C-alpha positions as CSV (number, residue, x, y, z in Angstrom):
1,M,0.0,0.0,0.0
2,F,1.3,3.4,-1.0
3,I,0.6,6.7,0.8
4,L,1.2,9.8,-1.3
5,F,1.9,13.0,0.6
6,G,3.7,16.2,0.0
7,T,3.2,20.0,-0.1
8,K,1.7,22.5,-2.4
9,G,2.2,26.2,-2.5
10,Y,-0.4,28.9,-3.1
11,L,0.3,32.5,-3.9
12,Y,-2.4,35.2,-3.2
13,Q,-2.2,38.8,-4.2
14,L,-3.9,40.8,-1.4
15,A,-3.4,44.4,-2.5
16,I,-1.5,46.8,-4.7
17,L,0.0,49.8,-2.9
18,T,2.0,52.9,-3.9
19,L,5.1,53.1,-1.7
20,V,8.6,54.5,-2.0
21,C,10.9,51.5,-2.5
22,G,13.7,51.2,0.0
23,R,16.1,49.7,-2.6
24,C,15.7,51.9,-5.7
25,G,14.1,55.0,-4.0
26,N,11.3,55.2,-6.7
27,P,7.7,55.7,-5.8
28,A,6.2,52.7,-7.4
29,A,3.4,50.2,-7.1
30,H,4.1,47.3,-4.7
31,T,2.1,44.1,-4.6
32,L,1.3,42.7,-1.2
33,R,1.4,38.9,-1.5
34,K,0.6,36.0,0.8
35,R,2.3,32.6,0.3
36,V,0.7,29.6,1.9
37,T,2.2,26.1,1.9
38,K,-0.3,23.3,2.5
39,F,0.2,19.6,3.4
40,T,-1.3,17.3,0.8
41,L,-2.4,13.7,1.2
42,F,-3.2,11.9,-2.1
43,F,-3.1,15.3,-3.9
44,V,-5.7,16.8,-1.6
45,P,-4.6,19.9,0.3
46,L,-5.5,19.4,4.0
47,F,-4.1,22.1,6.2
48,P,-1.6,25.0,6.0
49,I,2.0,24.4,7.1
50,S,3.3,27.9,6.7
51,T,2.1,31.4,5.8
52,K,4.4,34.2,4.7
53,Y,3.8,37.7,3.6
54,A,5.9,40.0,1.4
55,T,5.8,43.1,-0.8
56,Q,7.4,43.3,-4.2
57,C,8.4,46.5,-6.0
58,T,7.1,46.6,-9.6
59,F,9.9,48.9,-10.6
60,C,13.0,47.1,-9.5
61,G,11.6,43.7,-8.3
62,A,12.9,44.0,-4.7
63,E,11.0,41.8,-2.3
64,N,10.6,42.6,1.4
65,K,9.3,40.1,3.9
66,L,6.6,41.2,6.4
67,S,5.1,39.9,9.6
68,A,1.4,39.1,9.6
69,Q,0.6,42.3,11.6
70,E,2.4,44.5,9.1
71,A,0.6,42.8,6.2
72,E,-2.7,43.2,7.9
73,H,-2.0,46.9,8.5
74,L,-1.0,47.5,4.9
75,Q,-4.1,45.6,3.6
76,T,-6.5,47.7,5.7
77,Q,-4.6,50.8,4.6
78,A,-5.1,49.8,1.0
79,A,-8.8,49.0,1.5
80,A,-9.3,52.5,3.1
81,G,-7.6,54.1,0.1
82,G,-4.7,55.4,2.2
83,G,-1.9,53.5,0.3
84,Q,-1.2,56.4,-2.0
85,G,2.0,58.3,-2.1
86,G,5.0,58.9,-0.1
87,Q,5.3,56.0,2.4
88,V,8.7,54.5,2.8
89,Y,8.9,50.7,3.1
90,G,11.8,48.3,3.1
91,G,14.7,50.5,4.1
92,Q,16.1,54.0,4.2
93,A,14.1,56.9,2.7
94,P,15.6,58.7,-0.3
95,Q,17.4,62.0,0.5
96,Q,14.9,64.2,-1.5
97,P,11.2,63.7,-0.8
98,Y,9.1,62.9,-3.9
99,Q,7.2,65.9,-5.2
100,S,4.0,65.2,-7.2
């Protein structure tokens, strides 16, 4: 008798935010993503093993890991429409503030 088990990954896009990238310093769209790894038995996903959150800059591709609390805060901010302009995430702020 064989028992087939393993894991399967799922990627969810939770929100798109406009933030100032800590790596390239450009104000760009950042995608807020949730990665869930689930345990599978006979190719049926049963329960989550790990959940990780990250943002990715659409300009340079830099990815920053987040805690669940930070991701929840950014998601509620995006839902409220407050994710626009000027927030610094993922490192040092650029020397000159962005003028729109």
